[in-house]
C-alpha positions in Angstrom: 137.8 70.6 102.8 134.3 71.3 103.9 135.0 75.0 104.6 136.4 75.6 101.1 133.7 73.6 99.4 130.8 75.6 100.8 132.3 79.1 101.1 131.1 80.0 97.6 127.7 78.6 98.4 127.6 80.7 101.5 128.4 83.8 99.6 125.9 83.0 96.9 123.1 82.3 99.4 123.7 85.1 101.8 125.3 87.7 99.7 126.4 91.0 101.2 123.2 91.3 103.3 120.3 89.1 104.4 116.8 89.6 105.8 115.9 88.7 109.4 113.7 85.7 109.8 111.0 85.5 112.5 109.6 88.0 114.9 111.8 90.8 116.2 113.5 90.0 119.5 111.2 91.2 122.3 112.3 92.7 125.5 112.5 89.8 127.9 111.1 90.6 131.4 113.5 89.9 134.3 112.4 87.2 136.8 113.5 87.6 140.4 113.0 85.0 143.1 112.1 85.7 146.8 112.2 83.0 149.5 110.6 85.2 152.3 108.5 83.0 154.6 104.9 83.1 153.6 105.7 85.1 150.4 107.9 82.8 148.3 107.3 84.1 144.9 108.7 85.2 141.5 108.2 88.8 140.3 109.0 90.3 136.9 110.4 93.7 136.2 111.1 95.6 133.0 114.7 95.3 131.6 114.4 98.8 130.3 113.6 100.8 133.5 113.1 98.3 136.3 109.4 98.9 136.7 107.6 96.0 138.4 105.5 94.2 135.8 103.9 91.4 137.9 104.1 90.7 141.6 103.7 87.9 141.9 104.4 86.4 138.5 104.5 83.0 140.1 103.1 82.3 143.6 105.5 79.6 144.6 103.6 79.0 147.9 100.6 77.6 146.0 102.4 76.1 143.0 105.2 74.0 144.6 104.6 71.5 147.3 107.2 71.8 150.1 108.8 75.0 148.6 111.4 76.3 151.1 114.3 78.2 149.7 114.0 78.8 145.9 117.1 80.2 144.3 116.4 81.0 140.6 113.9 80.5 137.8 115.6 79.3 134.6 113.6 79.0 131.3 114.5 75.6 129.7 112.6 75.3 126.4 108.9 75.3 127.2 109.6 74.7 130.9 110.7 76.7 134.0 113.2 75.1 136.3 113.4 76.2 140.0 116.2 74.8 142.3 115.4 74.8 146.0 118.4 75.1 148.4 116.6 73.6 151.4 114.2 71.2 149.8 117.2 69.7 147.9 115.3 69.5 144.6 114.6 71.1 141.2 111.0 71.7 140.4 110.1 71.7 136.7 107.0 73.8 135.7 105.3 74.4 132.4 105.3 78.0 131.4 101.7 78.0 132.5 102.7 77.2 136.1 101.7 73.5 136.2 104.1 71.1 137.9 105.8 68.6 135.6 107.9 66.9 138.3 110.4 67.6 141.2 113.8 66.2 140.5 115.3 64.9 143.8 111.9 64.5 145.6 110.1 61.2 146.0 106.6 61.8 144.6 105.1 59.2 146.9 106.4 60.7 150.2 107.3 64.2 149.2 110.7 63.7 150.8 114.2 64.5 149.4 115.8 61.4 147.9 119.4 62.6 148.4 120.0 62.9 144.7 120.9 66.5 145.4 121.8 68.4 148.6 122.1 72.2 149.0 121.5 73.1 145.4 122.1 76.7 144.1 122.2 78.1 140.6 121.4 76.7 137.1 122.7 77.3 133.6 122.2 76.0 130.1 125.4 74.8 128.5 125.4 73.2 125.0 121.8 72.0 125.4 122.4 70.6 128.9 121.2 72.1 132.2 124.0 72.4 134.7 123.2 72.5 138.4 125.3 73.7 141.4 125.3 71.2 144.3 127.2 72.2 147.4 126.9 69.3 149.9 127.0 65.5 150.0 123.8 63.6 150.8 123.8 61.4 153.9 120.1 60.5 153.9 117.4 59.6 151.4 116.5 56.7 149.2 119.3 57.6 146.7 121.8 59.5 148.8 124.1 59.9 145.8 124.8 63.7 145.9 128.4 64.6 146.2 129.8 67.9 147.6 131.1 70.7 145.4 129.7 69.2 142.3 128.2 70.4 139.0 125.5 68.0 137.8 124.7 67.9 134.0 121.0 67.2 133.4 119.0 66.3 130.4 116.7 69.3 129.5 113.9 67.0 128.4 113.8 64.2 131.0 115.8 65.7 133.9 118.0 62.6 134.0 121.6 63.0 135.1 124.0 62.9 132.2 127.2 63.3 134.2 128.9 65.5 136.7 132.3 67.1 137.5 133.9 68.8 140.5 133.7 72.5 141.1 136.5 74.5 142.8 134.5 74.7 146.0 130.9 75.3 147.1 129.4 76.5 143.8 126.8 79.3 143.6 126.1 80.4 140.0 126.7 79.5 136.4 127.0 82.0 133.6 128.1 82.1 130.0 130.2 85.3 129.4 131.5 86.0 125.9 131.4 82.3 125.2 133.2 81.4 128.5 131.5 79.1 131.0 132.0 80.6 134.4 131.1 79.2 137.9 131.4 81.1 141.2 132.2 79.4 144.4 132.5 80.4 148.1 135.5 78.3 149.0 138.2 79.9 146.9 135.9 82.9 146.3 136.6 83.2 142.5 134.9 82.7 139.2 136.4 79.7 137.5 136.3 79.0 133.8 135.3 75.5 132.5 135.2 73.9 129.1 131.8 72.7 127.7 132.7 69.1 128.8 133.3 70.3 132.4 137.1 70.4 132.2 138.5 73.1 134.5 140.4 75.7 132.5 141.5 78.0 135.4 140.5 81.0 137.5 139.0 83.7 135.3 138.0 86.4 137.8 139.6 87.1 141.2 139.7 90.2 143.3 142.1 91.6 145.9 141.9 94.4 148.5 139.2 93.4 149.3 139.0 89.9 148.0 135.5 88.5 147.3 134.2 86.4 150.1 130.8 85.1 148.9 130.6 85.6 145.2 127.2 84.6 143.8 125.4 85.6 140.6 127.2 87.1 137.5 125.9 89.3 134.7 127.3 91.1 131.7 127.2 94.9 132.0 126.1 97.3 129.3 129.7 98.2 128.8 130.7 94.6 128.1 132.4 94.0 131.5 131.6 91.2 133.9 129.7 91.9 137.2 129.9 89.5 140.2 127.6 90.1 143.2 129.2 89.3 146.6 126.8 88.7 149.5 129.4 88.6 152.3 129.6 91.0 155.2 133.1 92.4 155.1 133.6 92.3 151.3 130.0 92.7 150.0 129.4 94.7 146.8 129.4 94.5 143.1 132.8 93.6 141.6 133.5 94.6 138.0 136.0 92.8 135.8 137.2 93.5 132.3 136.5 91.0 129.4 139.7 89.2 130.2 138.9 88.8 133.9 141.1 91.7 135.2 139.7 93.4 138.3 138.4 96.9 137.9 136.2 98.4 140.6 134.0 97.4 143.6 130.7 99.2 144.3 129.8 99.1 148.0 126.1 99.3 148.5 125.7 99.0 152.2 124.0 95.6 151.9 125.1 92.3 150.5 123.9 91.9 146.9 123.1 88.4 145.5 122.6 89.5 141.9 122.7 92.7 139.8 121.7 93.6 136.3 122.2 96.7 134.2 119.0 98.2 132.8 118.8 99.6 129.3 118.3 103.1 130.6 121.7 103.1 132.3 120.5 102.4 135.9 120.7 99.0 137.5 118.8 96.7 139.9 120.1 94.4 142.5 118.8 92.0 145.1 119.6 91.6 148.8 118.1 90.0 151.9 115.3 92.6 152.2 114.4 93.9 148.7 114.9 94.3 145.0 116.5 97.7 144.7 116.8 100.2 141.8 120.0 102.3 141.7 119.8 105.6 139.8 123.3 106.1 138.4 122.8 109.8 137.8 122.3 110.7 141.5 123.3 107.5 143.2 120.0 107.2 144.9 118.5 103.8 145.7 114.8 103.0 145.9 112.9 99.8 146.7 111.1 98.0 143.9 109.7 95.1 146.0 110.2 93.9 149.5 111.3 90.4 150.3 114.4 88.1 150.7 115.4 88.1 147.0 118.0 86.1 145.1 118.8 85.6 141.5 117.7 87.5 138.4 117.1 85.7 135.1 115.5 86.8 131.8 112.2 85.2 130.9 113.4 84.2 127.4 111.1 82.8 124.8 111.2 79.1 124.0 113.5 78.0 121.2 111.5 78.6 118.0 113.7 76.9 115.4 116.8 74.7 115.0 118.5 77.8 113.7 117.9 79.6 117.0 121.4 78.9 118.3 122.5 82.3 119.6 121.3 85.5 121.2 121.4 89.0 119.7 124.9 89.4 121.1 126.0 86.3 119.1 126.6 84.3 122.3 125.9 80.6 122.0 122.5 80.2 123.7 118.9 80.5 122.3 116.8 83.6 122.7 113.5 82.7 121.0 114.3 84.6 117.7 116.2 83.8 114.5 118.4 86.8 113.6 121.9 88.1 112.9 123.2 86.7 116.2 122.3 83.1 115.1 124.0 83.7 111.8 127.2 84.9 113.5 127.3 82.0 115.9 126.9 79.5 113.1 129.5 81.2 110.9 132.1 81.3 113.7 131.4 77.7 114.5 131.6 76.5 111.0 135.0 78.1 110.3 136.5 77.3 113.8 137.5 73.6 114.2 138.2 73.8 117.9 135.6 72.6 120.4 133.8 75.5 122.1 130.3 76.5 123.3 129.8 78.2 120.0 130.8 75.1 117.9 128.8 72.6 119.9 125.7 74.8 119.9 125.9 74.9 116.1 125.9 71.0 115.8 122.2 70.7 115.0 122.1 67.8 112.4 123.9 64.7 111.3 126.1 64.6 108.2 123.0 64.2 106.0 121.5 67.4 107.3 118.8 65.5 109.3 117.6 67.0 112.6 116.6 65.1 115.7 113.0 63.8 115.8 112.2 66.6 118.2 111.9 69.0 115.3 109.4 69.0 112.3 111.2 67.2 109.5 113.7 65.5 111.8 114.2 61.7 111.9 115.6 58.7 113.7 119.4 59.0 113.8 119.3 62.7 113.1 120.6 65.6 115.3 124.0 66.4 116.7 126.8 64.1 115.7 129.8 65.8 117.4 131.0 67.9 114.5 129.9 71.0 112.6 129.9 70.1 109.0 128.0 70.3 105.7 125.0 68.6 107.2 124.7 71.4 109.8 125.2 74.0 107.1 122.3 72.6 105.1 120.0 72.3 108.1 120.9 75.7 109.5 120.2 77.7 106.4 117.1 75.8 105.6 115.6 76.9 108.9 117.3 80.3 108.9 115.3 81.3 105.8 112.2 79.3 106.7 112.0 78.8 110.4 110.1 75.9 112.0 108.1 76.1 115.2 108.1 73.5 117.9 105.2 71.0 117.6 
């Protein structure tokens, strides 16, 4: 058995403690998107206290041709992906702000191809980029978009890898304690999905009042789940326990699209007129930036090593550092035979320990092979103690 055969090696190599490899995990600025007419932009704020760091961080008016209604900025390796709800595309930028391409737009005409229609949030699941698509396409050179669909995209080429149906009109994708959650505004819940897109069931649902337009999700400092509801009658921040049980609703007087706890105990949220800071000590709210703001996403560092398979909370997505969180993700995956986001994220090499050609030292036929085994063990600990940097 692979687990028995390497357990002694694991103990011998790691011992009772181990040193961290790579730079300390930096505080990732929070990126927030505005689609205000004439001021479509991305700002960054501090995750510690909410102070505005750059406004604009990205001037979308000048960077993206035809920008109309940007939803979110998602770091994907060395790129930034920006879905546009009205332009029906996803713009891919370098981290320096240069356009790579626009998925769903004909480069010759600048018109939507119908590959997507009414796109919303993005998420990274097991090395794929998942995209929320709400409507079917009726025009365009492709006109292949289907309603209430999650598209699975290749992070390198942007090609469509597959798709699966959402419960209704999807809004946001979030990994919460290893669970893949997607909100929708048809059944007004957060539904859990397996890494292959299989629907596992409703995870979070509220009553009295019931959510009516749930959008972005986040993990609170206390470990609970937050869902921002942008509706009129049921707007607010809905809190759920780690098993999806409803707890409280915070009514803010405006419809929030997204909210994130800050490290100092306060929180920020977005609505149709501003990014706002809420002081939890006195319940006072102040405006950080004016505009029609949407989703909040950390500006994470690019993946620096094959061993960068988790964040500092040991959740299965990269954070630009190799540390205890990566070790925990790999350890849990190696000793857990069931398919899960954690296990699939740890499948980094073939049975001979060869990485994909993307990495230094990788080779043809290397990379994920559908199982976490001795080959992954060899590759992970090689780079855990001697991390490589992307070429």
